[in-house]
MINU-288826 format. One record per residue (C-alpha): residue number from 1; residue in one letter; x, y, z. Coordinates in steps of 0.001 Angstrom, whole numbers. Each point is the difference from the previous one (the first is absolute). Layout:
<r pos="NUM" code="A" X="X" Y="Y" Z="Z"/>
...
This chain:
<r pos="1" code="M" X="99340" Y="124474" Z="49742"/>
<r pos="2" code="S" X="-1169" Y="567" Z="3543"/>
<r pos="3" code="E" X="2388" Y="280" Z="2936"/>
<r pos="4" code="G" X="-945" Y="-3500" Z="1126"/>
<r pos="5" code="D" X="999" Y="-1496" Z="-3362"/>
<r pos="6" code="K" X="3665" Y="1040" Z="239"/>
<r pos="7" code="K" X="2498" Y="-2824" Z="362"/>
<r pos="8" code="I" X="3710" Y="-65" Z="657"/>
<r pos="9" code="I" X="1752" Y="-1275" Z="-3110"/>
<r pos="10" code="G" X="3589" Y="520" Z="1080"/>
<r pos="11" code="F" X="2372" Y="1387" Z="2587"/>
<r pos="12" code="I" X="3590" Y="1100" Z="499"/>
<r pos="13" code="I" X="2004" Y="-65" Z="3206"/>
<r pos="14" code="G" X="3230" Y="1920" Z="453"/>
<r pos="15" code="R" X="2137" Y="1403" Z="2754"/>
<r pos="16" code="Q" X="2482" Y="2804" Z="377"/>
<r pos="17" code="V" X="3137" Y="147" Z="2116"/>
<r pos="18" code="G" X="1830" Y="3293" Z="-246"/>
<r pos="19" code="D" X="388" Y="957" Z="-3649"/>
<r pos="20" code="E" X="-483" Y="-3549" Z="-1302"/>
<r pos="21" code="A" X="-3187" Y="-1998" Z="-494"/>
<r pos="22" code="E" X="-1036" Y="-3526" Z="-843"/>
<r pos="23" code="I" X="-3004" Y="-1442" Z="-1809"/>
<r pos="24" code="L" X="-989" Y="-3000" Z="2110"/>
<r pos="25" code="N" X="-2988" Y="-1232" Z="-1977"/>
<r pos="26" code="L" X="-2051" Y="928" Z="-3043"/>
<r pos="27" code="A" X="-3033" Y="-2078" Z="-901"/>
<r pos="28" code="V" X="-2844" Y="385" Z="-2469"/>
<r pos="29" code="M" X="-2994" Y="-2286" Z="-349"/>
<r pos="30" code="Q" X="624" Y="-2429" Z="-2856"/>
<r pos="31" code="A" X="-3035" Y="1146" Z="-2016"/>
<r pos="32" code="K" X="1258" Y="3623" Z="118"/>
<r pos="33" code="R" X="3639" Y="-650" Z="-948"/>
<r pos="34" code="R" X="1597" Y="1476" Z="-3125"/>
<r pos="35" code="K" X="-2452" Y="2919" Z="28"/>
<r pos="36" code="G" X="2233" Y="2613" Z="1615"/>
<r pos="37" code="E" X="-1136" Y="-497" Z="3589"/>
<r pos="38" code="G" X="3394" Y="-1207" Z="1255"/>
<r pos="39" code="G" X="1774" Y="2832" Z="-1776"/>
<r pos="40" code="A" X="-2399" Y="2515" Z="1540"/>
<r pos="41" code="L" X="628" Y="-1395" Z="3492"/>
<r pos="42" code="L" X="3762" Y="66" Z="-544"/>
<r pos="43" code="K" X="-117" Y="3569" Z="-1342"/>
<r pos="44" code="A" X="-2011" Y="1162" Z="3018"/>
<r pos="45" code="A" X="2529" Y="-1588" Z="2368"/>
<r pos="46" code="M" X="2953" Y="1491" Z="-1887"/>
<r pos="47" code="D" X="-1644" Y="3441" Z="21"/>
<r pos="48" code="E" X="-430" Y="-287" Z="3769"/>
<r pos="49" code="F" X="3631" Y="-1088" Z="447"/>
<r pos="50" code="R" X="1158" Y="2993" Z="-2080"/>
<r pos="51" code="A" X="-2096" Y="2325" Z="2143"/>
<r pos="52" code="R" X="1721" Y="-1496" Z="3043"/>
<r pos="53" code="Q" X="3455" Y="726" Z="-1455"/>
<r pos="54" code="V" X="889" Y="-3661" Z="-647"/>
<r pos="55" code="S" X="3070" Y="-368" Z="-2213"/>
<r pos="56" code="R" X="-121" Y="-3755" Z="-758"/>
<r pos="57" code="V" X="-2723" Y="-2654" Z="-10"/>
<r pos="58" code="F" X="774" Y="-3723" Z="179"/>
<r pos="59" code="L" X="-1966" Y="-3215" Z="-404"/>
<r pos="60" code="E" X="638" Y="-3725" Z="-340"/>
<r pos="61" code="I" X="-1608" Y="-2418" Z="-2434"/>
<r pos="62" code="R" X="466" Y="-3710" Z="-574"/>
<r pos="63" code="E" X="2745" Y="-682" Z="-2496"/>
<r pos="64" code="S" X="-2483" Y="-1965" Z="-2148"/>
<r pos="65" code="N" X="-2503" Y="2898" Z="-88"/>
<r pos="66" code="E" X="789" Y="1271" Z="-3493"/>
<r pos="67" code="R" X="-3371" Y="1733" Z="-356"/>
<r pos="68" code="G" X="554" Y="1865" Z="3271"/>
<r pos="69" code="A" X="3534" Y="1003" Z="-1012"/>
<r pos="70" code="A" X="-1321" Y="1340" Z="-3313"/>
<r pos="71" code="F" X="-2803" Y="1907" Z="1788"/>
<r pos="72" code="Y" X="2397" Y="1709" Z="2406"/>
<r pos="73" code="A" X="2563" Y="704" Z="-2751"/>
<r pos="74" code="K" X="-2776" Y="1664" Z="-2019"/>
<r pos="75" code="H" X="-600" Y="2249" Z="3019"/>
<r pos="76" code="G" X="3629" Y="1075" Z="444"/>
<r pos="77" code="F" X="1496" Y="-2698" Z="2221"/>
<r pos="78" code="S" X="3260" Y="-1749" Z="-871"/>
<r pos="79" code="K" X="1667" Y="-3122" Z="1369"/>
<r pos="80" code="A" X="2317" Y="869" Z="2868"/>
<r pos="81" code="G" X="941" Y="-3380" Z="1446"/>
<r pos="82" code="R" X="-936" Y="-3566" Z="866"/>
<r pos="83" code="R" X="-705" Y="-1690" Z="3346"/>
<r pos="84" code="A" X="516" Y="-3765" Z="-62"/>
<r pos="85" code="G" X="-2558" Y="-2082" Z="1908"/>
<r pos="86" code="Y" X="-2162" Y="3020" Z="838"/>
<r pos="87" code="Y" X="-3356" Y="-1687" Z="-649"/>
<r pos="88" code="R" X="-1360" Y="-3257" Z="1448"/>
<r pos="89" code="D" X="-2601" Y="-2470" Z="-1268"/>
<r pos="90" code="P" X="1632" Y="-423" Z="-2446"/>
<r pos="91" code="E" X="3436" Y="1320" Z="833"/>
<r pos="92" code="E" X="1092" Y="2559" Z="-2549"/>
<r pos="93" code="A" X="2291" Y="2995" Z="-354"/>
<r pos="94" code="A" X="-1356" Y="3529" Z="-9"/>
<r pos="95" code="I" X="889" Y="2662" Z="-2515"/>
<r pos="96" code="V" X="397" Y="3381" Z="1682"/>
<r pos="97" code="M" X="-1266" Y="2869" Z="-2110"/>
<r pos="98" code="E" X="507" Y="3707" Z="598"/>
<r pos="99" code="E" X="-1261" Y="3304" Z="-1306"/>
<r pos="100" code="K" X="1878" Y="3203" Z="747"/>
<r pos="101" code="L" X="-2283" Y="2979" Z="400"/>
<r pos="102" code="A" X="966" Y="3471" Z="-1126"/>
<r pos="103" code="G" X="744" Y="2206" Z="2964"/>
Protein backbone atom coordinates (compact mmCIF):
# COMPACT_ATOMS: atom_id res chain seq x y z
CA UNK A 1 0.00 0.00 0.00
CA UNK A 2 1.37 3.40 -0.89
CA UNK A 3 1.27 6.35 1.50
CA UNK A 4 -1.57 7.89 -0.48
CA UNK A 5 -3.74 4.78 -0.05
CA UNK A 6 -3.89 4.99 3.76
CA UNK A 7 -7.28 5.79 5.24
CA UNK A 8 -8.42 6.57 8.74
CA UNK A 9 -10.59 3.70 9.96
CA UNK A 10 -11.08 4.81 13.54
CA UNK A 11 -10.19 7.27 16.27
CA UNK A 12 -10.22 7.73 20.02
CA UNK A 13 -10.49 10.98 21.94
CA UNK A 14 -9.64 11.27 25.62
CA UNK A 15 -8.63 13.89 28.13
CA UNK A 16 -6.73 13.97 31.37
CA UNK A 17 -7.30 16.14 34.42
CA UNK A 18 -4.82 15.53 37.20
CA UNK A 19 -4.52 11.80 37.82
CA UNK A 20 -7.88 10.95 36.22
CA UNK A 21 -8.82 10.63 32.56
CA UNK A 22 -11.91 10.22 30.45
CA UNK A 23 -12.56 8.52 27.13
CA UNK A 24 -14.79 10.97 25.26
CA UNK A 25 -15.27 9.08 22.02
CA UNK A 26 -14.15 5.88 20.33
CA UNK A 27 -15.27 5.17 16.78
CA UNK A 28 -14.34 2.59 14.17
CA UNK A 29 -15.58 2.44 10.61
CA UNK A 30 -18.44 -0.05 10.39
CA UNK A 31 -16.68 -2.29 7.85
CA UNK A 32 -13.65 -2.60 10.19
CA UNK A 33 -15.54 -3.35 13.43
CA UNK A 34 -15.07 -6.59 15.37
CA UNK A 35 -11.55 -7.01 13.97
CA UNK A 36 -9.58 -5.69 16.94
CA UNK A 37 -9.22 -2.10 15.74
CA UNK A 38 -11.25 -0.60 18.60
CA UNK A 39 -9.39 -2.67 21.15
CA UNK A 40 -6.06 -1.54 19.69
CA UNK A 41 -7.11 2.12 19.89
CA UNK A 42 -8.31 1.69 23.47
CA UNK A 43 -5.09 -0.11 24.48
CA UNK A 44 -2.97 2.67 22.97
CA UNK A 45 -4.94 5.30 24.90
CA UNK A 46 -4.72 3.32 28.15
CA UNK A 47 -0.97 2.85 27.68
CA UNK A 48 -0.60 6.61 27.23
CA UNK A 49 -2.71 7.30 30.33
CA UNK A 50 -0.54 4.89 32.35
CA UNK A 51 2.59 6.65 31.13
CA UNK A 52 1.05 9.91 32.32
CA UNK A 53 0.44 8.48 35.81
CA UNK A 54 -3.36 8.34 35.49
CA UNK A 55 -4.97 6.28 38.26
CA UNK A 56 -8.56 6.02 36.94
CA UNK A 57 -10.20 6.27 33.52
CA UNK A 58 -13.91 6.95 33.08
CA UNK A 59 -16.37 6.91 30.19
CA UNK A 60 -20.12 7.07 29.61
CA UNK A 61 -22.20 4.93 27.29
CA UNK A 62 -25.91 4.85 26.55
CA UNK A 63 -27.75 2.55 28.91
CA UNK A 64 -29.10 0.60 25.91
CA UNK A 65 -25.60 0.06 24.45
CA UNK A 66 -25.11 -3.54 25.56
CA UNK A 67 -22.47 -4.22 22.90
CA UNK A 68 -20.46 -1.20 24.06
CA UNK A 69 -20.76 -2.23 27.71
CA UNK A 70 -19.53 -5.73 26.84
CA UNK A 71 -16.62 -4.29 24.81
CA UNK A 72 -15.45 -2.05 27.66
CA UNK A 73 -15.96 -4.79 30.28
CA UNK A 74 -13.79 -7.09 28.14
CA UNK A 75 -11.08 -4.41 28.33
CA UNK A 76 -11.16 -4.00 32.11
CA UNK A 77 -13.87 -1.40 32.71
CA UNK A 78 -16.66 -1.94 35.23
CA UNK A 79 -19.94 -0.13 35.84
CA UNK A 80 -19.47 2.67 38.35
CA UNK A 81 -22.75 4.57 38.19
CA UNK A 82 -25.69 5.86 36.19
CA UNK A 83 -26.61 9.38 35.03
CA UNK A 84 -30.32 9.82 34.32
CA UNK A 85 -31.22 11.90 31.26
CA UNK A 86 -27.59 12.28 30.18
CA UNK A 87 -28.20 11.75 26.45
CA UNK A 88 -30.64 13.57 24.15
CA UNK A 89 -32.31 12.55 20.88
CA UNK A 90 -33.55 10.23 22.27
CA UNK A 91 -33.28 10.99 25.95
CA UNK A 92 -31.56 8.16 27.77
CA UNK A 93 -29.51 7.49 30.89
CA UNK A 94 -25.77 6.99 30.72
CA UNK A 95 -23.88 4.18 32.37
CA UNK A 96 -20.61 5.42 33.84
CA UNK A 97 -17.79 2.92 33.52
CA UNK A 98 -14.39 3.04 35.18
CA UNK A 99 -11.06 1.28 35.01
CA UNK A 100 -8.54 1.67 37.82
CA UNK A 101 -4.97 1.61 36.60
CA UNK A 102 -2.16 0.07 38.60
CA UNK A 103 0.07 2.74 40.04
